[in-house]
N, C-alpha and C positions, 0 to 999 in steps of 0.2 A: 472539440476534437482532441485536445490534450487530455481530457478526462478519460477517453477511451484508451489512449496510449498508457496512461498511468495505471488504469485497471488491468490492462494486459500485462504490464510489468509486475504488478502486485501478484497476479495469478502465477506467473512464471517463478517469482521468488518464493511464493507459498509452496509450490510444488517442490522447489529445491529444498526448502526447509523441512518439508514433510519427508522427503526421501532421506534427508540427513537423520531424522528420527528413526525411520524404519531400517535403514541400511547401515547406520552408525558410522558414517565416514566424517572426517573433519570438515567443518563448514568454515570457509574463509571469512575474515572479519568484514570485508566489503559487502558480502551478502547480508550479514546481520545489519550493518549500517544502512544499506539500501532498503531493507525491509522497514526499518524505523522511519526513514525519510519518506518513503512512499505512504506509509500509514499516516504520518503527520500531515502530508499534503492532502490525502483523502479526507481526513477529519476537518482540516481547515476549510476545504472546499465545501464539505457538508454544512458546516456552520455558516458559511457565507450564504448558501442557498436558503437556510432556515431564516436568517436575518432579513434577506430580501423578501421572503414570503410574508414575514411579520410586518414589514414596512408597507407592503402593498395592501394589507388588510387594515 
């Protein structure tokens, strides 16, 4: 369940970042940090799943 929430947050922050690129307004620091944290959480979660699948095989 938390993975769905994290993915939705990542999509919202990605849209915010892309609109920053296209419309050239100043992006606040917390948005950049939130992007980094969410990407790290998704990468860690992905590696956990990969290690679980390797252990099962």
